[in-house]
VOGU-3710 file (C-alpha; in Angstrom, 3 decimals, decimal comma):
1> xxxxxxxxxx> 19,894/9,010/0,743  20,417/5,523/-0,656  23,947/4,634/-1,725  22,746/2,505/-4,633  20,483/5,301/-5,810  23,343/7,806/-5,647  25,549/5,551/-7,747  22,694/4,953/-10,151  21,777/1,936/-12,139  23,193/3,270/-15,406
11> xxxxxxxxxx> 26,621/3,825/-13,825  26,419/0,432/-12,145  25,681/-1,251/-15,491  28,610/0,562/-17,141  30,956/-1,154/-14,693  29,788/-4,644/-15,653  32,236/-6,398/-17,995  31,273/-6,393/-21,671  29,054/-9,198/-22,782  27,565/-9,965/-19,362
21> xxxxxxxxxx> 24,469/-7,807/-19,899  23,098/-6,880/-23,288  22,557/-3,084/-23,700  18,934/-3,680/-24,684  18,383/-5,338/-21,288  19,373/-2,287/-19,239  17,614/0,943/-18,363  18,529/4,346/-19,702  19,603/6,980/-17,171  16,221/8,662/-17,487
31> xxxxxxxxxx> 14,314/5,400/-17,013  16,498/4,555/-14,023  15,957/7,946/-12,375  12,181/7,676/-12,857  12,064/4,127/-11,482  14,397/4,810/-8,539  12,511/8,005/-7,751  9,266/6,057/-7,629  10,755/3,316/-5,427  12,640/5,645/-3,089
41> xxxxxxxxxx> 9,839/8,167/-2,620  7,264/5,394/-2,127  9,447/3,663/0,439  10,179/6,854/2,358  6,546/8,029/2,277  5,365/4,628/3,483  7,882/4,711/6,349  6,835/8,248/7,329  3,128/7,352/7,306  3,822/4,186/9,276
51> xxxxxxxxxx> 5,855/6,066/11,917  3,233/8,782/12,331  0,370/6,292/12,660  2,400/4,187/15,119  3,385/7,179/17,227  -0,075/8,732/17,444  -2,414/5,734/17,284  -0,339/2,594/17,910  -1,472/1,463/14,472  0,689/0,371/11,542
61> xxxxxxxxxx> -0,012/1,559/8,016  -0,950/-2,026/7,108  -3,457/-2,152/9,966  -4,821/1,223/8,900  -5,388/-0,172/5,382  -7,311/-3,126/6,826  -9,559/-0,772/8,797  -9,943/1,479/5,740  -11,174/-1,397/3,578  -13,533/-2,664/6,279
71> xxxxxxxxxx> -15,006/0,816/6,753  -15,697/0,993/2,998  -17,128/-2,536/2,738  -20,842/-3,315/2,902  -21,786/-4,019/6,530  -18,141/-3,256/7,462  -17,029/-6,817/6,805  -15,072/-8,724/4,168  -13,949/-12,267/3,515  -10,347/-12,618/4,643
81> xxxxxxxxxx> -9,305/-13,641/1,114  -10,843/-10,461/-0,345  -9,248/-8,395/2,408  -5,830/-9,927/1,640  -6,275/-9,045/-2,030  -7,377/-5,543/-1,071  -4,323/-4,819/1,057  -2,000/-6,619/-1,393  -0,904/-9,086/1,259  -0,494/-12,828/1,515
91> xxxxxxxxxx> -3,328/-14,618/3,272  -1,028/-15,940/6,006  0,453/-12,502/6,719  -3,026/-10,983/6,858  -4,207/-13,742/9,208  -1,464/-12,817/11,699  -2,156/-9,114/11,266  -5,903/-9,491/11,803  -5,183/-11,716/14,819  -3,217/-8,864/16,422
101> xxxxxxxxxx> -5,983/-6,419/15,532  -8,540/-8,793/17,044  -6,575/-8,800/20,329  -6,845/-4,986/20,324  -10,595/-5,219/19,793  -10,465/-3,471/16,398  -11,910/-6,380/14,416  -13,383/-9,796/15,024  -13,582/-12,856/12,822  -16,406/-15,275/12,191
111> xxxxxxxxxx> -17,077/-18,271/9,985  -18,578/-17,600/6,589  -22,169/-18,878/6,378  -21,964/-19,661/2,657  -18,525/-21,332/2,697  -17,351/-23,502/5,586  -13,706/-22,758/4,699  -14,226/-18,993/4,540  -13,618/-16,517/7,343  -15,146/-13,043/7,575
121> xxxxxxxxxx> -13,384/-10,068/9,185  -15,757/-7,593/10,853  -14,969/-4,063/11,939  -15,871/-3,432/15,588  -17,188/-0,146/16,997  -13,819/0,310/18,663  -12,082/-0,271/15,301  -14,322/2,323/13,637  -13,509/4,898/16,341  -9,795/4,072/16,119
131> xxxxxxxxxx> -9,915/4,460/12,338  -11,740/7,788/12,590  -8,970/9,229/14,772  -6,170/7,712/12,687  -7,752/8,968/9,446  -7,043/12,567/10,493  -3,350/11,777/11,051  -3,177/9,814/7,789  -4,759/12,559/5,666  -2,642/15,264/7,321
141> xxxxxxxxxx> 0,568/13,290/6,706  -0,329/12,673/3,060  -1,035/16,366/2,584  2,226/17,456/4,256  4,540/14,883/2,717  2,997/14,300/-0,712  0,204/16,649/-1,847  1,917/19,900/-0,841  5,096/18,874/-2,701  3,188/18,813/-6,018
151> xxxxxxxxxx> 1,100/21,204/-8,086  -2,460/20,379/-9,084  -1,282/19,617/-12,624  1,426/17,274/-11,320  -1,130/15,410/-9,218  -3,373/14,943/-12,276  -0,407/13,644/-14,277  0,534/11,211/-11,497  -3,057/10,018/-11,251  -3,063/9,318/-14,988
161> xxxxxxxxxx> 0,326/7,585/-14,853  -0,641/5,296/-11,971  -3,979/4,419/-13,573  -2,116/3,395/-16,719  0,535/1,385/-14,859  -2,017/-0,285/-12,589  -4,212/-1,133/-15,565  -1,257/-2,737/-17,319  -0,502/-4,965/-14,340  -3,804/-6,882/-14,545
171> xxxxxxxxxx> -3,393/-8,323/-11,077  -6,494/-9,620/-9,301  -5,426/-7,777/-6,147  -5,276/-4,466/-7,966  -8,747/-5,036/-9,391  -10,051/-5,953/-5,931  -8,732/-2,677/-4,519  -10,335/-0,737/-7,347  -13,691/-2,441/-6,798  -13,617/-1,746/-3,073
181> xx> -12,649/1,888/-3,657  -15,474/2,586/-6,108
//
């Protein structure tokens, strides 16, 4: 699949001349396989979801996430800064993304009443309908490409692992996503 992954980090490190990297600064083969598996599967799953959403709904996975957070938000609107944190994106990247979505009529922006510098993103009726259709494709793709590959016990273990890793990160964006999801 990926040439680097096939070679493996541990083998790569073995080829580095002595003294350039301390052994306590490298990963074990097991740690490398776990990490690369996480990265590779996440990348491939993200690409598959993105392709399926694009093909069926002319919607990127990133745009889907924006709609998903707006659907879940009170009054279907969020400050752009909170939305950027929620989708783990930079504010400038989100501004461009929401601008494209606004041209499609999926969202609209307005000034924040309580903060002259703030901007609020609002979900439109068209955006809600678009999300509703795309949600079926999204859930089906997750089931086919992720859920069905794992047992119920494996899913519970993964849930526990990702809660632990996410908790250890202590990033404001991660906490924002958790708050919006609960």
